[in-house]
C-alpha positions in Angstrom: -3.0 16.9 -13.3 -2.3 13.2 -13.8 -2.9 11.0 -10.7 -2.1 7.3 -10.3 -4.3 5.4 -7.8 -3.2 2.0 -6.7 -5.4 -0.3 -4.6 -6.4 -3.9 -5.0 -10.0 -3.2 -4.2 -11.8 -2.2 -7.4 -14.8 -0.7 -5.7 -12.6 1.5 -3.5 -10.6 2.9 -6.4 -13.6 3.5 -8.6 -15.3 5.5 -5.9 -12.1 7.5 -5.2 -11.6 8.1 -8.9 -15.0 9.7 -9.1 -14.3 11.9 -6.1 -11.0 13.1 -7.5 -12.2 13.6 -11.0 -15.0 15.9 -9.8 -12.1 18.4 -10.0 -12.0 19.6 -13.6 -8.2 19.7 -13.7 -7.6 16.2 -12.4 -7.4 12.9 -14.2 -7.1 9.5 -12.5 -5.5 6.3 -13.7 -6.4 3.2 -11.8 -4.2 0.2 -11.2 -5.2 -2.8 -9.1 -2.3 -5.1 -10.0 0.8 -3.9 -8.1 3.2 -5.7 -10.6 2.2 -3.3 -13.3 2.8 -0.2 -11.3 6.6 0.3 -11.7 6.4 0.1 -15.5 3.4 2.3 -15.6 5.1 4.9 -13.5 8.2 4.7 -15.7 6.2 5.0 -19.0 3.7 7.7 -18.0 4.3 11.0 -16.1 2.1 11.3 -13.0 2.0 14.4 -10.8 0.9 12.4 -7.7 0.6 8.7 -6.9 -1.6 7.3 -4.2 -0.8 3.8 -2.9 -2.8 1.7 -0.5 -0.7 0.4 2.4 -1.9 -3.2 2.7 -2.1 -5.0 -0.7 -1.5 -8.6 -1.7 2.1 -9.6 -2.5 3.7 -6.2 -1.7 2.8 -3.3 0.7 2.6 0.3 -0.2 6.0 1.1 1.3 7.9 -1.5 -0.7 6.0 -0.5 -3.8 7.1 3.1 -3.3 10.7 2.0 -3.1 10.4 0.1 -6.3 8.8 3.0 -8.1 11.3 5.5 -6.8 14.1 3.3 -8.3 12.6 4.1 -11.7 11.3 7.6 -11.1 13.4 9.2 -8.3 11.3 12.4 -8.3 7.9 10.6 -8.0 5.5 12.1 -5.5 3.8 9.2 -3.6 1.1 9.4 -0.9 0.1 6.4 1.2 -3.7 6.3 1.0 -4.8 4.0 3.8 -7.7 3.1 6.0 -5.4 1.9 8.8 -3.4 3.7 11.4 0.0 4.4 9.9 1.6 5.7 13.1 3.3 2.4 14.0 4.9 2.3 10.6 5.9 5.9 10.3 9.7 5.4 10.3 9.5 2.6 7.8 7.2 4.6 5.5 9.4 7.7 5.6 12.4 5.6 4.8 10.6 4.3 1.7 10.6 7.8 0.3 6.9 8.6 0.4 5.8 12.3 0.5 3.0 11.9 3.0 -0.2 10.2 4.1 -3.9 10.6 3.6 -6.6 8.6 5.3 -9.4 6.9 3.4 -11.8 8.4 5.9 -10.8 11.9 4.7 -13.5 14.1 3.1 -13.3 14.8 -0.6 -12.0 18.3 0.2 -9.2 16.9 2.4 -8.3 14.4 -0.3 -8.2 17.0 -3.0 -6.2 19.4 -0.8 -3.7 16.7 0.0 -3.1 15.9 -3.6 -2.7 19.6 -4.5 -0.2 20.1 -1.7 1.8 17.0 -2.6 2.0 18.2 -6.2 3.6 21.4 -4.9 6.2 19.2 -3.1 4.7 19.8 0.3 4.8 17.0 2.8 1.4 15.7 3.9 1.2 14.6 7.6 -2.1 14.4 9.5 -2.0 16.7 12.6 -2.9 13.8 14.9 0.1 11.9 13.7 2.4 14.9 13.8 1.7 15.2 17.5 2.7 11.6 18.1 6.0 11.8 16.3 9.0 11.0 18.4 12.7 11.9 18.0 14.4 10.2 15.0 16.5 8.2 17.4 14.7 6.0 19.8 16.0 6.4 23.3 15.9 3.3 25.5 16.1 4.0 29.2 18.0 1.4 31.1 16.0 -0.4 33.7 18.8 -0.1 36.3 21.4 2.1 34.5 21.3 5.9 34.3 23.0 6.0 30.8 20.8 6.0 27.7 21.3 3.7 24.7 20.1 4.5 21.2 19.0 2.2 18.4 20.9 3.2 15.3 19.4 3.0 11.8 21.7 0.0 11.0 20.3 -1.8 14.1 16.7 -0.9 13.1 17.4 -2.5 9.6 18.8 -5.6 11.3 15.7 -5.8 13.5 13.4 -5.6 10.5 15.3 -8.5 8.8 15.2 -10.6 12.0 11.4 -9.9 12.2 11.0 -11.5 8.7 12.4 -14.7 10.0 15.4 -14.7 7.7 18.5 -16.8 8.3 21.9 -15.2 9.1 23.0 -16.0 5.5 20.0 -14.3 4.0 20.3 -11.3 6.3 24.1 -10.9 5.6 23.3 -10.9 1.9 20.5 -8.3 2.2 22.6 -6.0 4.5 25.7 -6.7 2.4 27.9 -7.5 5.4 29.9 -10.7 6.3 28.2 -13.4 8.4 30.9 -12.9 11.1 30.1 -9.2 11.4 26.4 -10.0 11.4 26.8 -12.3 14.3 28.7 -9.6 16.2 25.9 -7.1 15.4 23.2 -9.5 16.6 25.0 -10.2 19.8 25.5 -6.5 20.5 21.8 -5.9 19.8 20.8 -8.7 22.2 23.0 -7.1 24.9 21.6 -3.6 24.2 18.0 -4.7 24.5 18.8 -7.2 27.3 17.4 -10.3 25.6 18.7 -13.7 24.8 17.0 -14.8 21.6 15.5 -13.7 18.3 12.0 -14.1 19.6 12.7 -12.0 22.6 14.5 -9.2 20.6 11.5 -8.9 18.2 9.0 -8.9 21.1 11.1 -6.2 22.9 11.5 -4.1 19.8 7.7 -4.2 19.2 7.0 -3.2 22.8 9.3 -0.3 22.5 7.8 0.9 19.2 11.0 0.2 17.2 9.1 -2.4 15.1 5.4 -2.1 14.2 3.2 -4.2 16.5 1.6 -5.7 13.4 3.5 -7.2 10.5 3.7 -4.9 7.4 4.8 -7.8 5.3 
């Protein structure tokens, strides 16, 4: 079984490589430079890839997206020492197959890799219990009707959180600036805010955006 392990900390990957290769049928390739990963994934067949979440220049979610552009059937696990619950929706949208904590035992790590190789999703039980409905329901403070944040609005919030201009966001989302302005106004009304700063703060408090920046 060929495994690709991507982490910018050499000591971490060396230790993890030793743990995994204690299994006679597993071979680990290490990469600490994220810029090499897409080409490496395209040129060599890997059964499972493990990406750290927080790395310089690009996070594990965005790296997964890039790799999946080259290798659509790639099996990618996020291997992180941080709580991934706040980023669950973003990570799932990136196409990863699951998550494994760096605090896991060797047996848990090996089992997660074997399950992922069989195309089984890997989600820690603690996280599974925290998962909410796909659509985030916002209860009106004075209204009895519910409002929902759509996937398009969630994408817009993410772009706003990056501090991009309307021109940059319209290009990223491939919509006209006029339509973007309407969408932002509608979003402000839905969340009952009056500025970008307020909408980002409100989205984080509601769990729509991660409380810490992935980027």
